[in-house]
A tleap script that builds the chain and sets N, CA, C and O, in Angstrom:
source leaprc.protein.ff14SB
mol = sequence {
  NMET ARG PRO ASP ARG ASP ASP GLN LEU PRO
  PRO VAL THR TYR GLY SER MET SER LEU GLU
  GLN ILE GLN GLU GLY VAL SER ALA GLU ALA
  VAL SER TYR ALA ALA GLY LEU LEU VAL GLU
  ALA ILE ARG SER TYR ASP SER LYS ILE PHE
  SER SER ALA HIE GLN LYS LEU THR LEU THR
  GLU ALA GLN MET ILE ALA ALA ASN LEU ILE
  ALA LYS THR SER ALA HIE LEU ASP ASP ALA
  THR LEU ALA GLU GLN VAL ALA ARG VAL ARG
  LYS ALA ILE ARG GLU VAL LYS CPRO
}
set mol.1.N position { 0.837 -1.168 0.000 }
set mol.1.CA position { 0.000 0.000 0.000 }
set mol.1.C position { 0.890 1.242 0.000 }
set mol.1.O position { 1.831 1.320 0.790 }
set mol.2.N position { 0.617 2.183 -0.846 }
set mol.2.CA position { 1.420 3.390 -0.955 }
set mol.2.C position { 1.026 4.388 0.127 }
set mol.2.O position { -0.150 4.523 0.468 }
set mol.3.N position { 2.039 5.092 0.668 }
set mol.3.CA position { 1.708 6.128 1.654 }
set mol.3.C position { 0.991 7.303 0.996 }
set mol.3.O position { 1.125 7.533 -0.206 }
set mol.4.N position { 0.234 8.037 1.792 }
set mol.4.CA position { -0.467 9.213 1.296 }
set mol.4.C position { 0.542 10.335 1.112 }
set mol.4.O position { 1.213 10.726 2.066 }
set mol.5.N position { 0.656 10.854 -0.098 }
set mol.5.CA position { 1.636 11.883 -0.399 }
set mol.5.C position { 1.004 13.259 -0.608 }
set mol.5.O position { 1.659 14.168 -1.118 }
set mol.6.N position { -0.257 13.420 -0.219 }
set mol.6.CA position { -0.943 14.688 -0.430 }
set mol.6.C position { -0.301 15.840 0.326 }
set mol.6.O position { -0.384 16.989 -0.107 }
set mol.7.N position { 0.346 15.541 1.463 }
set mol.7.CA position { 0.916 16.610 2.270 }
set mol.7.C position { 2.342 16.968 1.858 }
set mol.7.O position { 2.983 17.783 2.522 }
set mol.8.N position { 2.847 16.382 0.789 }
set mol.8.CA position { 4.197 16.658 0.324 }
set mol.8.C position { 4.166 17.581 -0.890 }
set mol.8.O position { 3.140 17.730 -1.553 }
set mol.9.N position { 5.319 18.197 -1.164 }
set mol.9.CA position { 5.423 19.034 -2.354 }
set mol.9.C position { 5.296 18.170 -3.601 }
set mol.9.O position { 5.683 17.002 -3.577 }
set mol.10.N position { 4.766 18.712 -4.682 }
set mol.10.CA position { 4.652 17.924 -5.910 }
set mol.10.C position { 6.040 17.578 -6.451 }
set mol.10.O position { 6.942 18.415 -6.399 }
set mol.11.N position { 6.228 16.362 -6.968 }
set mol.11.CA position { 7.529 15.983 -7.504 }
set mol.11.C position { 7.856 16.745 -8.784 }
set mol.11.O position { 6.966 17.229 -9.484 }
set mol.12.N position { 9.137 16.839 -9.071 }
set mol.12.CA position { 9.600 17.498 -10.287 }
set mol.12.C position { 9.127 16.687 -11.487 }
set mol.12.O position { 9.197 15.458 -11.472 }
set mol.13.N position { 8.646 17.365 -12.523 }
set mol.13.CA position { 8.132 16.644 -13.684 }
set mol.13.C position { 9.180 16.529 -14.781 }
set mol.13.O position { 10.019 17.413 -14.956 }
set mol.14.N position { 9.120 15.448 -15.500 }
set mol.14.CA position { 9.972 15.213 -16.663 }
set mol.14.C position { 9.022 14.960 -17.815 }
set mol.14.O position { 8.415 13.893 -17.906 }
set mol.15.N position { 8.893 15.931 -18.687 }
set mol.15.CA position { 7.881 15.820 -19.730 }
set mol.15.C position { 6.523 15.817 -19.065 }
set mol.15.O position { 6.198 16.733 -18.310 }
set mol.16.N position { 5.731 14.802 -19.335 }
set mol.16.CA position { 4.414 14.715 -18.724 }
set mol.16.C position { 4.403 13.797 -17.503 }
set mol.16.O position { 3.370 13.631 -16.854 }
set mol.17.N position { 5.564 13.199 -17.191 }
set mol.17.CA position { 5.643 12.284 -16.044 }
set mol.17.C position { 6.605 12.832 -14.998 }
set mol.17.O position { 7.607 13.465 -15.332 }
set mol.18.N position { 6.290 12.580 -13.725 }
set mol.18.CA position { 7.193 12.985 -12.660 }
set mol.18.C position { 8.297 11.940 -12.524 }
set mol.18.O position { 8.153 10.806 -12.981 }
set mol.19.N position { 9.397 12.334 -11.894 }
set mol.19.CA position { 10.478 11.392 -11.637 }
set mol.19.C position { 9.979 10.225 -10.799 }
set mol.19.O position { 10.377 9.081 -11.020 }
set mol.20.N position { 9.111 10.510 -9.841 }
set mol.20.CA position { 8.543 9.462 -8.998 }
set mol.20.C position { 7.744 8.455 -9.834 }
set mol.20.O position { 7.853 7.247 -9.621 }
set mol.21.N position { 6.944 8.948 -10.780 }
set mol.21.CA position { 6.165 8.050 -11.644 }
set mol.21.C position { 7.079 7.208 -12.520 }
set mol.21.O position { 6.818 6.024 -12.736 }
set mol.22.N position { 8.140 7.806 -13.022 }
set mol.22.CA position { 9.093 7.063 -13.854 }
set mol.22.C position { 9.745 5.956 -13.030 }
set mol.22.O position { 9.850 4.817 -13.485 }
set mol.23.N position { 10.186 6.296 -11.809 }
set mol.23.CA position { 10.824 5.302 -10.949 }
set mol.23.C position { 9.864 4.172 -10.595 }
set mol.23.O position { 10.251 3.004 -10.594 }
set mol.24.N position { 8.621 4.513 -10.295 }
set mol.24.CA position { 7.629 3.491 -9.967 }
set mol.24.C position { 7.352 2.596 -11.169 }
set mol.24.O position { 7.191 1.384 -11.022 }
set mol.25.N position { 7.298 3.191 -12.358 }
set mol.25.CA position { 7.077 2.409 -13.568 }
set mol.25.C position { 8.225 1.470 -13.854 }
set mol.25.O position { 8.015 0.318 -14.232 }
set mol.26.N position { 9.450 1.962 -13.673 }
set mol.26.CA position { 10.630 1.117 -13.881 }
set mol.26.C position { 10.639 -0.017 -12.866 }
set mol.26.O position { 10.934 -1.164 -13.203 }
set mol.27.N position { 10.313 0.313 -11.623 }
set mol.27.CA position { 10.285 -0.693 -10.568 }
set mol.27.C position { 9.234 -1.766 -10.871 }
set mol.27.O position { 9.506 -2.960 -10.745 }
set mol.28.N position { 8.044 -1.339 -11.268 }
set mol.28.CA position { 6.982 -2.291 -11.587 }
set mol.28.C position { 7.384 -3.155 -12.776 }
set mol.28.O position { 7.117 -4.357 -12.793 }
set mol.29.N position { 8.021 -2.549 -13.761 }
set mol.29.CA position { 8.475 -3.294 -14.938 }
set mol.29.C position { 9.513 -4.339 -14.547 }
set mol.29.O position { 9.472 -5.468 -15.035 }
set mol.30.N position { 10.435 -3.971 -13.676 }
set mol.30.CA position { 11.479 -4.906 -13.241 }
set mol.30.C position { 10.888 -6.084 -12.472 }
set mol.30.O position { 11.289 -7.230 -12.675 }
set mol.31.N position { 9.942 -5.798 -11.596 }
set mol.31.CA position { 9.307 -6.864 -10.816 }
set mol.31.C position { 8.503 -7.782 -11.735 }
set mol.31.O position { 8.537 -9.003 -11.583 }
set mol.32.N position { 7.790 -7.199 -12.675 }
set mol.32.CA position { 7.013 -7.986 -13.632 }
set mol.32.C position { 7.920 -8.877 -14.469 }
set mol.32.O position { 7.614 -10.047 -14.699 }
set mol.33.N position { 9.034 -8.319 -14.922 }
set mol.33.CA position { 9.995 -9.082 -15.720 }
set mol.33.C position { 10.553 -10.256 -14.909 }
set mol.33.O position { 10.645 -11.376 -15.412 }
set mol.34.N position { 10.922 -9.991 -13.655 }
set mol.34.CA position { 11.469 -11.045 -12.796 }
set mol.34.C position { 10.434 -12.142 -12.547 }
set mol.34.O position { 10.769 -13.327 -12.544 }
set mol.35.N position { 9.187 -11.749 -12.341 }
set mol.35.CA position { 8.126 -12.740 -12.138 }
set mol.35.C position { 7.934 -13.582 -13.394 }
set mol.35.O position { 7.706 -14.789 -13.315 }
set mol.36.N position { 8.030 -12.936 -14.553 }
set mol.36.CA position { 7.928 -13.674 -15.819 }
set mol.36.C position { 9.059 -14.672 -15.986 }
set mol.36.O position { 8.845 -15.777 -16.483 }
set mol.37.N position { 10.274 -14.286 -15.572 }
set mol.37.CA position { 11.408 -15.220 -15.620 }
set mol.37.C position { 11.167 -16.419 -14.716 }
set mol.37.O position { 11.485 -17.552 -15.076 }
set mol.38.N position { 10.603 -16.164 -13.537 }
set mol.38.CA position { 10.294 -17.255 -12.614 }
set mol.38.C position { 9.250 -18.200 -13.207 }
set mol.38.O position { 9.381 -19.419 -13.094 }
set mol.39.N position { 8.229 -17.651 -13.830 }
set mol.39.CA position { 7.196 -18.479 -14.476 }
set mol.39.C position { 7.832 -19.364 -15.549 }
set mol.39.O position { 7.543 -20.558 -15.625 }
set mol.40.N position { 8.693 -18.778 -16.372 }
set mol.40.CA position { 9.345 -19.570 -17.426 }
set mol.40.C position { 10.276 -20.622 -16.853 }
set mol.40.O position { 10.378 -21.722 -17.397 }
set mol.41.N position { 10.962 -20.297 -15.756 }
set mol.41.CA position { 11.828 -21.285 -15.104 }
set mol.41.C position { 11.004 -22.462 -14.581 }
set mol.41.O position { 11.424 -23.615 -14.676 }
set mol.42.N position { 9.839 -22.164 -14.033 }
set mol.42.CA position { 8.946 -23.225 -13.536 }
set mol.42.C position { 8.442 -24.073 -14.691 }
set mol.42.O position { 8.415 -25.300 -14.594 }
set mol.43.N position { 8.041 -23.432 -15.785 }
set mol.43.CA position { 7.500 -24.170 -16.933 }
set mol.43.C position { 8.540 -25.052 -17.610 }
set mol.43.O position { 8.197 -26.066 -18.218 }
set mol.44.N position { 9.811 -24.670 -17.506 }
set mol.44.CA position { 10.850 -25.461 -18.175 }
set mol.44.C position { 11.658 -26.322 -17.195 }
set mol.44.O position { 12.658 -26.926 -17.583 }
set mol.45.N position { 11.231 -26.377 -15.938 }
set mol.45.CA position { 11.963 -27.130 -14.924 }
set mol.45.C position { 11.972 -28.617 -15.273 }
set mol.45.O position { 10.944 -29.205 -15.610 }
set mol.46.N position { 13.164 -29.205 -15.180 }
set mol.46.CA position { 13.296 -30.628 -15.500 }
set mol.46.C position { 14.438 -31.214 -14.675 }
set mol.46.O position { 15.589 -30.800 -14.807 }
set mol.47.N position { 14.111 -32.165 -13.839 }
set mol.47.CA position { 15.124 -32.857 -13.046 }
set mol.47.C position { 14.799 -34.346 -13.048 }
set mol.47.O position { 13.830 -34.778 -13.672 }
set mol.48.N position { 15.611 -35.120 -12.352 }
set mol.48.CA position { 15.358 -36.565 -12.280 }
set mol.48.C position { 14.058 -36.869 -11.547 }
set mol.48.O position { 13.412 -37.886 -11.803 }
set mol.49.N position { 13.683 -35.981 -10.637 }
set mol.49.CA position { 12.496 -36.224 -9.820 }
set mol.49.C position { 11.250 -35.535 -10.365 }
set mol.49.O position { 10.152 -36.084 -10.273 }
set mol.50.N position { 11.406 -34.341 -10.929 }
set mol.50.CA position { 10.247 -33.576 -11.367 }
set mol.50.C position { 10.479 -32.986 -12.745 }
set mol.50.O position { 11.541 -32.433 -13.032 }
set mol.51.N position { 9.476 -33.112 -13.586 }
set mol.51.CA position { 9.529 -32.520 -14.918 }
set mol.51.C position { 8.218 -31.786 -15.186 }
set mol.51.O position { 7.142 -32.384 -15.167 }
set mol.52.N position { 8.328 -30.479 -15.438 }
set mol.52.CA position { 7.123 -29.702 -15.752 }
set mol.52.C position { 6.453 -30.198 -17.020 }
set mol.52.O position { 5.226 -30.223 -17.114 }
set mol.53.N position { 7.266 -30.594 -18.000 }
set mol.53.CA position { 6.709 -31.114 -19.254 }
set mol.53.C position { 5.954 -32.411 -18.999 }
set mol.53.O position { 4.863 -32.607 -19.535 }
set mol.54.N position { 6.525 -33.301 -18.184 }
set mol.54.CA position { 5.863 -34.572 -17.874 }
set mol.54.C position { 4.569 -34.322 -17.102 }
set mol.54.O position { 3.581 -35.033 -17.283 }
set mol.55.N position { 4.586 -33.316 -16.246 }
set mol.55.CA position { 3.387 -32.965 -15.480 }
set mol.55.C position { 2.368 -32.204 -16.327 }
set mol.55.O position { 1.237 -31.983 -15.893 }
set mol.56.N position { 2.773 -31.803 -17.540 }
set mol.56.CA position { 1.931 -30.994 -18.418 }
set mol.56.C position { 1.433 -29.740 -17.699 }
set mol.56.O position { 0.246 -29.415 -17.706 }
set mol.57.N position { 2.394 -29.053 -17.078 }
set mol.57.CA position { 2.095 -27.846 -16.315 }
set mol.57.C position { 1.588 -26.745 -17.246 }
set mol.57.O position { 2.227 -26.430 -18.250 }
set mol.58.N position { 0.454 -26.172 -16.911 }
set mol.58.CA position { -0.112 -25.102 -17.733 }
set mol.58.C position { 0.494 -23.754 -17.329 }
set mol.58.O position { 1.113 -23.630 -16.272 }
set mol.59.N position { 0.307 -22.756 -18.183 }
set mol.59.CA position { 0.775 -21.415 -17.881 }
set mol.59.C position { 0.133 -20.897 -16.600 }
set mol.59.O position { 0.811 -20.311 -15.755 }
set mol.60.N position { -1.157 -21.107 -16.456 }
set mol.60.CA position { -1.865 -20.649 -15.259 }
set mol.60.C position { -1.308 -21.311 -14.011 }
set mol.60.O position { -1.109 -20.646 -12.994 }
set mol.61.N position { -1.055 -22.609 -14.073 }
set mol.61.CA position { -0.478 -23.317 -12.927 }
set mol.61.C position { 0.909 -22.764 -12.589 }
set mol.61.O position { 1.231 -22.556 -11.419 }
set mol.62.N position { 1.726 -22.528 -13.615 }
set mol.62.CA position { 3.068 -21.992 -13.395 }
set mol.62.C position { 2.994 -20.596 -12.778 }
set mol.62.O position { 3.793 -20.263 -11.903 }
set mol.63.N position { 2.047 -19.783 -13.227 }
set mol.63.CA position { 1.872 -18.445 -12.659 }
set mol.63.C position { 1.441 -18.526 -11.195 }
set mol.63.O position { 1.917 -17.752 -10.365 }
set mol.64.N position { 0.557 -19.446 -10.880 }
set mol.64.CA position { 0.107 -19.609 -9.500 }
set mol.64.C position { 1.247 -20.117 -8.614 }
set mol.64.O position { 1.385 -19.678 -7.472 }
set mol.65.N position { 2.057 -21.031 -9.127 }
set mol.65.CA position { 3.221 -21.526 -8.384 }
set mol.65.C position { 4.195 -20.384 -8.139 }
set mol.65.O position { 4.722 -20.243 -7.035 }
set mol.66.N position { 4.439 -19.565 -9.161 }
set mol.66.CA position { 5.338 -18.424 -9.023 }
set mol.66.C position { 4.822 -17.474 -7.943 }
set mol.66.O position { 5.599 -17.000 -7.114 }
set mol.67.N position { 3.535 -17.196 -7.945 }
set mol.67.CA position { 2.950 -16.316 -6.920 }
set mol.67.C position { 3.132 -16.916 -5.530 }
set mol.67.O position { 3.447 -16.201 -4.579 }
set mol.68.N position { 2.936 -18.218 -5.411 }
set mol.68.CA position { 3.127 -18.884 -4.121 }
set mol.68.C position { 4.580 -18.814 -3.670 }
set mol.68.O position { 4.853 -18.579 -2.492 }
set mol.69.N position { 5.515 -19.015 -4.597 }
set mol.69.CA position { 6.933 -18.940 -4.255 }
set mol.69.C position { 7.333 -17.534 -3.818 }
set mol.69.O position { 8.106 -17.370 -2.873 }
set mol.70.N position { 6.808 -16.521 -4.504 }
set mol.70.CA position { 7.093 -15.137 -4.123 }
set mol.70.C position { 6.525 -14.853 -2.728 }
set mol.70.O position { 7.191 -14.230 -1.901 }
set mol.71.N position { 5.317 -15.303 -2.472 }
set mol.71.CA position { 4.699 -15.094 -1.158 }
set mol.71.C position { 5.483 -15.828 -0.066 }
set mol.71.O position { 5.695 -15.284 1.018 }
set mol.72.N position { 5.907 -17.044 -0.345 }
set mol.72.CA position { 6.677 -17.830 0.639 }
set mol.72.C position { 8.003 -17.143 0.937 }
set mol.72.O position { 8.410 -17.053 2.096 }
set mol.73.N position { 8.674 -16.661 -0.092 }
set mol.73.CA position { 9.937 -15.956 0.096 }
set mol.73.C position { 9.715 -14.670 0.883 }
set mol.73.O position { 10.508 -14.339 1.764 }
set mol.74.N position { 8.653 -13.952 0.576 }
set mol.74.CA position { 8.345 -12.704 1.290 }
set mol.74.C position { 8.139 -12.956 2.776 }
set mol.74.O position { 8.509 -12.126 3.606 }
set mol.75.N position { 7.557 -14.083 3.108 }
set mol.75.CA position { 7.278 -14.411 4.505 }
set mol.75.C position { 8.536 -14.828 5.262 }
set mol.75.O position { 8.528 -14.888 6.492 }
set mol.76.N position { 9.622 -15.120 4.534 }
set mol.76.CA position { 10.840 -15.605 5.188 }
set mol.76.C position { 12.031 -14.676 4.998 }
set mol.76.O position { 13.177 -15.127 5.023 }
set mol.77.N position { 11.776 -13.386 4.809 }
set mol.77.CA position { 12.873 -12.425 4.686 }
set mol.77.C position { 13.611 -12.328 6.015 }
set mol.77.O position { 13.018 -12.480 7.084 }
set mol.78.N position { 14.906 -12.074 5.930 }
set mol.78.CA position { 15.686 -11.871 7.146 }
set mol.78.C position { 16.757 -10.813 6.897 }
set mol.78.O position { 16.971 -10.382 5.764 }
set mol.79.N position { 17.419 -10.408 7.963 }
set mol.79.CA position { 18.418 -9.342 7.879 }
set mol.79.C position { 19.536 -9.681 6.908 }
set mol.79.O position { 19.928 -8.845 6.094 }
set mol.80.N position { 20.053 -10.903 6.989 }
set mol.80.CA position { 21.182 -11.296 6.138 }
set mol.80.C position { 20.812 -11.271 4.662 }
set mol.80.O position { 21.592 -10.805 3.832 }
set mol.81.N position { 19.634 -11.766 4.335 }
set mol.81.CA position { 19.189 -11.787 2.937 }
set mol.81.C position { 19.024 -10.369 2.403 }
set mol.81.O position { 19.489 -10.051 1.309 }
set mol.82.N position { 18.360 -9.521 3.182 }
set mol.82.CA position { 18.155 -8.144 2.727 }
set mol.82.C position { 19.471 -7.384 2.612 }
set mol.82.O position { 19.668 -6.636 1.655 }
set mol.83.N position { 20.371 -7.565 3.571 }
set mol.83.CA position { 21.669 -6.888 3.504 }
set mol.83.C position { 22.450 -7.336 2.271 }
set mol.83.O position { 23.073 -6.515 1.598 }
set mol.84.N position { 22.417 -8.629 1.974 }
set mol.84.CA position { 23.104 -9.167 0.793 }
set mol.84.C position { 22.511 -8.583 -0.486 }
set mol.84.O position { 23.251 -8.190 -1.388 }
set mol.85.N position { 21.196 -8.523 -0.572 }
set mol.85.CA position { 20.545 -8.023 -1.778 }
set mol.85.C position { 20.763 -6.520 -1.960 }
set mol.85.O position { 20.953 -6.057 -3.085 }
set mol.86.N position { 20.737 -5.758 -0.868 }
set mol.86.CA position { 21.011 -4.325 -0.970 }
set mol.86.C position { 22.417 -4.113 -1.516 }
set mol.86.O position { 22.622 -3.275 -2.394 }
set mol.87.N position { 23.381 -4.864 -1.006 }
set mol.87.CA position { 24.765 -4.742 -1.481 }
set mol.87.C position { 24.869 -5.098 -2.963 }
set mol.87.O position { 25.549 -4.399 -3.716 }
set mol.88.N position { 24.214 -6.162 -3.389 }
set mol.88.CA position { 24.258 -6.586 -4.797 }
set mol.88.C position { 23.633 -5.550 -5.712 }
set mol.88.O position { 24.184 -5.231 -6.766 }
set mol.89.N position { 22.475 -5.021 -5.309 }
set mol.89.CA position { 21.770 -4.044 -6.139 }
set mol.89.C position { 22.573 -2.747 -6.234 }
set mol.89.O position { 22.713 -2.178 -7.317 }
set mol.90.N position { 23.090 -2.289 -5.123 }
set mol.90.CA position { 23.867 -1.043 -5.137 }
set mol.90.C position { 25.127 -1.199 -5.961 }
set mol.90.O position { 25.522 -0.267 -6.661 }
set mol.91.N position { 25.760 -2.346 -5.894 }
set mol.91.CA position { 26.951 -2.601 -6.718 }
set mol.91.C position { 26.581 -2.573 -8.188 }
set mol.91.O position { 27.294 -1.976 -8.995 }
set mol.92.N position { 25.474 -3.211 -8.546 }
set mol.92.CA position { 25.025 -3.232 -9.940 }
set mol.92.C position { 24.708 -1.826 -10.437 }
set mol.92.O position { 25.042 -1.477 -11.570 }
set mol.93.N position { 24.068 -1.023 -9.600 }
set mol.93.CA position { 23.728 0.349 -9.994 }
set mol.93.C position { 24.996 1.168 -10.183 }
set mol.93.O position { 25.092 1.935 -11.142 }
set mol.94.N position { 25.962 1.024 -9.296 }
set mol.94.CA position { 27.234 1.755 -9.438 }
set mol.94.C position { 27.949 1.372 -10.735 }
set mol.94.O position { 28.558 2.221 -11.386 }
set mol.95.N position { 27.875 0.106 -11.104 }
set mol.95.CA position { 28.577 -0.369 -12.305 }
set mol.95.C position { 27.986 0.175 -13.593 }
set mol.95.O position { 28.698 0.303 -14.589 }
set mol.96.N position { 26.686 0.502 -13.596 }
set mol.96.CA position { 26.076 1.002 -14.834 }
set mol.96.C position { 26.022 2.520 -14.913 }
set mol.96.O position { 25.741 3.071 -15.978 }
set mol.97.N position { 26.287 3.207 -13.807 }
set mol.97.CA position { 26.294 4.677 -13.847 }
set mol.97.C position { 27.511 5.157 -14.598 }
set mol.97.O position { 28.594 4.592 -14.448 }
set mol.98.N position { 27.348 6.229 -15.434 }
set mol.98.CA position { 28.490 6.742 -16.212 }
set mol.98.C position { 29.553 7.368 -15.339 }
set mol.98.O position { 30.569 7.842 -15.848 }
savepdb mol mol.pdb
quit
C-alpha cells in the first residue's frame, strides 16, 4: 500500500511524467519481468524427480506456483538476505552509472 503523499510538495516533472512516476514504472516493470522469468523457469523445470513437461504444467499453474513462491519468500525475509541483496543491487547500480 502506498503512503499518502498529499501533504508533500509535488515531484519534479519530466515531460508529462514525474520522476517518482518514472521510478515506480521502472520498478513495476522490473518486478514484472522477474516474475515472468520465474514463471518460465517453472514451466521449463526438469530434473530426475520432477519434470514440468511430464506434469503438463499449464501457464496458469506456473503463474500460481510463481505467486506462491514469491509469497513464501516474502514471509521468510531476514536481515542477512536483505543486507546481501542491498549490497548486490547497489553494486550493480554503481557499475552502470556513467
